[in-house]
N, C-alpha and C positions, 0 to 999 in steps of 0.2 A: 505494500499499499504506501508507504514512503521510500519507495524505489529512487533511487538519484539521491535522497536528502541526504543522506549520510551523519555524519559526525561533524563536520562544518556547518551542516544545514541547522541541526540541531543546536549548537552554539552560539550559530548565528539568532536562532528563534529566542533562547533565552537571555542571550545579549540585548534583542528586543524589548523583552519585557523587563529587564533590570533597568533599562534607560525609561520605558512608561512608567517604572514604578519612581525612581527617582525624580523624574520630572514632576509628578504628580505629588508627593511627598518628600522634597527634600531631605527632610531632617527622620526618615523611613528608620532607620537604624537607631536612631541615637532618643526617640519616645521615650525611649523605655531604659531604665538605670538597671545595672547588672545586676541587681537583684528582682528585679521582674515589677518594681512597683512602678508605677507615672511620678515622673520630676516632680518638686515641690514647689519648682520657681525659687524666687528671692527669699519670698517669707508667705506661708500656706496662711490666712486669718481665719480665724475661727468667726461662728454666728455673731459672738458677743464682742469680739471686737473689731466687728462691723458696723454693730448695733452704736457702740458707744461714738465711734466715729461720725455715722450719722446724727445722733444727739451732740454730739459737740459743734457739729456744722450747723444745726437749727435746725436739719430735714423735720426733725420728728420733735414732737411734746414730751414735757416731761412724764405725762400718765401714756403715751404711746411707747414711752421707752421704757416705763416698768411693764408693760402689759406684755410688750412683746418679751421682756428681760423673763418673766415671769413664766411662760410660755415655751423659752429655751431651755427650764429649769432649774 
């Protein structure tokens, strides 16, 4: 069925797929750390940290802050 395709054709096919993968996802191989977890970036913020920042910026009222904080647990 793949007569004449041979080893060179298979290598070219794999190379083509590798090219497409790298082009569509340039950081494909570095998306995961060696331990298999997703990278955390510079600093992973907790929901409480984000809530505190929103309150400090005046985006939410004290009542909203307290209600959300209570919901977070």
